[in-house]
Structure formats: C-alpha cells, structure tokens
C-alpha positions in Angstrom: 7.3 -34.5 -60.8 6.2 -37.2 -58.3 5.8 -40.7 -59.5 2.2 -41.0 -61.0 1.6 -44.2 -58.9 2.2 -42.2 -55.7 -0.2 -39.6 -56.8 -2.9 -42.2 -57.5 -2.3 -44.0 -54.2 -2.6 -40.7 -52.3 -5.8 -39.9 -54.0 -7.4 -43.3 -53.4 -7.6 -43.9 -57.1 -5.0 -46.5 -57.5 -5.1 -49.5 -59.8 -4.3 -51.5 -56.6 -7.9 -50.9 -55.4 -11.0 -52.8 -56.2 -9.1 -55.5 -58.1 -7.7 -58.9 -57.3 -4.0 -58.9 -57.9 -3.1 -62.4 -59.1 0.2 -64.1 -58.1 2.4 -66.7 -59.7 4.2 -69.2 -57.6 7.4 -67.2 -58.4 5.7 -64.0 -57.1 4.8 -65.8 -53.8 8.4 -67.0 -53.4 9.9 -63.6 -54.1 7.6 -61.7 -51.8 7.9 -64.3 -49.0 11.7 -64.1 -49.2 11.5 -60.3 -48.9 8.8 -60.2 -46.1 10.0 -63.3 -44.2 6.5 -64.9 -44.3 3.8 -66.0 -46.6 0.8 -64.5 -44.9 0.2 -61.9 -47.6 -1.8 -64.0 -50.1 -4.9 -66.2 -50.2 -7.2 -67.9 -52.7 -10.4 -66.1 -53.7 -13.1 -66.9 -56.1 -12.3 -65.1 -59.4 -14.5 -62.0 -59.7 -17.1 -62.3 -62.6 -15.6 -59.6 -64.8 -12.2 -61.2 -64.5 -13.6 -64.3 -66.2 -14.8 -62.3 -69.1 -11.4 -62.0 -70.8 -11.7 -62.2 -74.6 -8.4 -60.9 -75.9 -6.2 -63.6 -74.4 -7.9 -67.0 -74.8 -5.4 -68.8 -72.4 -5.4 -66.2 -69.6 -8.3 -67.6 -67.5 -7.0 -71.2 -67.9 -3.5 -70.1 -66.8 -4.7 -68.0 -63.8 -7.8 -69.6 -62.4 -7.8 -73.0 -60.7 -10.4 -75.6 -61.7 -12.4 -74.8 -58.6 -12.8 -71.2 -59.8 -10.3 -69.7 -57.3 -7.1 -67.7 -58.0 -4.1 -66.9 -55.8 -4.2 -63.2 -55.0 -2.6 -60.6 -52.7 -4.7 -60.0 -49.6 -6.9 -56.9 -49.6 -8.3 -54.7 -46.9 -12.1 -54.7 -46.2 -12.2 -51.6 -48.6 -10.6 -53.9 -51.3 -7.2 -52.1 -51.3 -4.1 -54.2 -51.7 -2.5 -54.7 -48.3 0.9 -53.7 -49.9 -0.5 -50.3 -50.9 0.4 -47.3 -48.8 -0.2 -43.5 -49.4 3.3 -43.5 -50.9 2.6 -46.4 -53.3 3.5 -50.0 -53.1 5.7 -51.0 -50.2 7.4 -53.8 -52.3 10.5 -52.9 -54.3 10.2 -53.3 -58.1 12.1 -56.6 -58.2 9.8 -58.1 -55.6 6.4 -56.9 -56.8 4.1 -59.3 -58.6 4.8 -59.5 -62.3 1.2 -58.3 -63.0 1.9 -55.2 -60.9 5.3 -54.6 -62.7 3.5 -54.8 -66.0 0.8 -52.3 -65.2 -0.2 -50.0 -67.0 0.9 -52.0 -70.0 -1.8 -54.1 -71.6 -0.8 -57.5 -73.0 -1.8 -60.9 -74.2 0.2 -64.1 -74.4 1.4 -62.8 -77.8 3.1 -59.7 -76.3 2.7 -56.2 -75.1 -0.3 -54.5 -76.7 -0.3 -51.0 -75.4 -1.2 -49.0 -72.2 -4.4 -49.2 -70.1 -6.8 -46.4 -70.9 -7.5 -46.2 -67.1 -4.0 -45.1 -66.3 -3.8 -41.3 -65.9 -0.7 -41.1 -68.1 -2.5 -42.8 -71.0 -3.7 -39.4 -72.2 -0.1 -38.1 -72.2 1.2 -37.9 -75.7 4.6 -39.1 -74.6 3.5 -41.9 -72.3 6.2 -44.3 -73.7 8.9 -41.7 -72.6 7.1 -41.2 -69.2 7.2 -45.0 -68.6 10.9 -45.2 -69.6 11.7 -42.3 -67.3 10.0 -44.3 -64.5 12.1 -47.4 -65.1 9.2 -49.1 -66.9 10.5 -49.1 -70.4 8.9 -51.4 -73.0 12.1 -53.6 -72.9 11.5 -54.1 -69.2 7.8 -54.9 -69.7 8.7 -57.4 -72.4 11.0 -59.2 -69.9 8.4 -59.2 -67.2 5.8 -60.4 -69.7 8.1 -63.3 -70.7 8.7 -64.2 -67.1 5.0 -64.0 -66.2 3.9 -66.4 -68.9 6.8 -68.7 -68.2 5.8 -68.9 -64.5 2.1 -69.4 -65.3 2.9 -72.2 -67.8 5.4 -73.9 -65.4 2.8 -73.8 -62.6 0.1 -75.4 -64.8 2.5 -78.2 -65.8 3.4 -78.9 -62.1 1.5 -81.4 -60.0 -1.0 -80.1 -57.5 1.4 -81.1 -54.6 4.1 -78.8 -56.0 1.8 -75.7 -56.0 1.8 -73.3 -53.1 -1.6 -73.5 -51.6 -3.5 -72.0 -48.6 -6.9 -72.4 -47.0 -10.0 -70.8 -48.5 -10.6 -67.4 -46.7 -13.2 -67.4 -44.0 
C-alpha cells in the first residue's frame, strides 16, 4: 500500500493545494536550517474562510497578525504548496510545519478532536490504525499539537522585533 498522501499528491487532490499553510517561527527556523535559506515563506492576507473559525476561539488571534496577514509557505500560481511534489512533501517529517504534521487530525487549543472528513482515509473504519502505521499515531499528534500551541503563544508574547518577518508579496 502506498502512503495515502503520495496518492493524493499524484492525483492533484492533496490537502497541500488551495490552502494557505501557516507557519510558526519554529517552523520557519526548522525549514530554513534544512533548506539553507528562508525564501520559502511569505506573508499573505488571510483568506476569508480561514477567518471564519468558530471551534477554536483563539486560533485567529494566534495565527493572524493585526494587519490581517499570516506567515505561510509559498505557493505556485496554481496554489499548490511549493514543497509538494508528485511523491508528496519534500520535507522530512521532523522538518515539516506543525500544521502539516497534524493533518488530517482536527484539533482546537483544548486538544485533538478527530480526523478531517476531507481526508480519504476518514471513511476507513480503522483510520486510527492507518495513521499509527504511517507514523502519525495520536500520541505523536498530541506532541505536535502541544508544540504548535506553545510556539504560537510564545510568538504572540514576543516583541515585533523578535518575530521573523518578510516583505508583503508583490
């Protein structure tokens, strides 16, 4: 069985398409250390449906800057993540953005809530076992979740000069 993410990427139906993939400062540092540069992200205005989050009241405040922008991975003109290849993400698991590591889990600040209905394995009766077999066990997701919110909260407490920033895209 091939990894479900590879199947989706090869079929142009990946969760890495048509969405802004938000980054924490820690994500930027991990990816920059791996790639040797920081030209993989930018700030974009948050898309309208992103701002309509009702299940996690702190999410928008933690991920969107006061000017309405958020730090995201660059995308192609077709709105595919630039890290996505036909074989899946080119970043190793320990370098990927925390949001990517957590997908397809759904979550709020309170914890892991389930699995996204949009993921093809969500209809599989044994999806928890499938995710465990793929190295994405709930225990891993709980650790990534803890780290995600710790990084988001730490960034909001930092001064603007401490934050990684870049120019608004042209």
